[in-house]
C-alpha atoms as one frame of an Amber mdcrd trajectory, in Angstrom:
protein
  -2.466   5.403  -7.407  -4.910   2.538  -7.973  -5.019  -0.166 -10.617  -7.400
  -3.101 -11.161  -7.407  -6.072 -13.607 -10.205  -8.630 -13.981  -9.406 -12.330
 -14.450 -12.747 -14.051 -14.816 -14.573 -13.783 -11.505 -11.426 -12.512  -9.711
  -9.936  -9.028  -9.680  -6.300  -8.270  -8.992  -5.622  -4.891  -7.521  -2.774
  -2.632  -6.450  -2.908   0.723  -4.683  -0.385   3.092  -3.260  -0.089   6.476
  -1.705   2.720   8.789  -0.523   2.065  11.739   1.759   4.642  14.487   1.293
   4.604  16.932   4.160   7.022  19.857   3.752   6.525  20.976   7.378   9.536
  19.827   9.477   8.150  19.907  12.988   4.844  20.417  14.750   4.158  22.883
  17.562   4.146  20.272  20.294   7.052  20.820  22.657   8.117  17.504  24.202
  10.266  18.088  27.237  10.802  14.470  28.057   9.374  12.386  30.912   7.726
  14.259  33.830   8.416  17.621  32.190  12.231  17.275  32.544  14.100  19.778
  30.443  16.832  18.596  28.154  19.452  21.303  27.539  21.027  19.544  24.616
  18.997  21.533  22.054  15.476  22.576  21.130  15.312  20.219  18.130  15.115
  17.230  20.492  11.899  18.712  22.019   9.847  19.086  18.787   8.163  16.203
  17.080   8.864  15.704  13.393   6.102  15.813  10.748   7.370  12.964   8.591
   6.407  11.719   5.146   4.248   8.552   5.143   3.624   5.802   2.614   1.202
   2.914   2.094   0.858   0.251  -0.542  -1.502  -2.677  -1.038  -1.633  -5.563
  -3.519  -4.123  -8.412  -3.609  -7.048 -10.273  -5.160 -10.823  -9.985  -4.713
 -13.920 -11.870  -5.716 -17.614 -11.802  -4.875 -20.607 -14.041  -4.437 -23.861
 -12.156  -5.125 -23.673  -9.097  -2.834 -20.786 -10.272  -0.563 -17.228  -9.663
  -1.574 -14.022 -11.099  -0.107 -10.472  -9.881  -0.680  -7.011 -10.721   0.505
  -4.017  -8.462   0.193  -0.618  -7.567   1.508  -0.262  -4.167   3.078   2.982
  -2.210   3.518   2.964   1.106   5.291   5.418   3.257   7.148   7.290   6.450
   7.822  10.617   7.288   6.266  13.758   8.421   8.100  14.118  11.386   5.774
  11.617  13.464   3.818  11.537  13.977   0.047  10.807  17.705   0.475  11.813
  19.814   3.428  14.138  19.090   6.306  14.337  16.176   8.751  14.424  18.077
  12.021  12.623  16.976  15.096  12.130  13.627  16.817  10.822  10.858  14.544
  10.564   7.077  14.674  10.927   5.788  11.127   9.849   2.232  10.320   7.330
   0.113   8.481   4.727  -2.626   8.922   3.990  -5.421   6.582   0.647  -7.127
   7.074  -1.807  -9.614   5.674  -5.027  -7.713   4.866  -8.169  -9.807   4.588
 -11.465  -8.056   4.022 -15.264  -8.454   3.503 -17.668  -6.167   1.659 -21.386
  -5.983   1.231 -23.486  -4.087  -1.273 -27.197  -3.329  -1.397 -29.385  -0.815
  -3.227 -26.493   1.393  -4.251 -24.854   1.252  -0.805 -21.519  -0.429  -0.084
 -19.834  -1.286   3.206 -16.296  -2.692   3.459 -14.304  -3.961   6.429 -10.609
  -4.852   6.356  -8.671  -5.976   9.422  -4.868  -6.033   8.752  -2.785  -8.620
  10.656   0.821  -7.604  11.183   3.393 -10.005   9.772   6.434  -7.816  10.376
   6.923  -4.417  11.967
């Protein structure tokens, strides 16, 4: 999802995405450190394929061919999936970051660089 709204020479924006992955685990068998085998159950050895989300809100403006933007970025992995099971090892959590960026356009080309700075993780 993306949305934009112009306010004079500024543009407010919001974007978001959610990746639903119905697969519960991948094929990687993690036997712990140094190949030690845990006999507590096979589910502890497989890594989960978890749902992921990302959202961004901010404001942008430009001066001739150079654009600047500043946003807040929130992204993470859930502890449980919307579709499918929750088997396997997973590390749910999120990161909130300040997301400044620069962009440059010339002759129909466009380059953009954003460097998020973690505020909370």
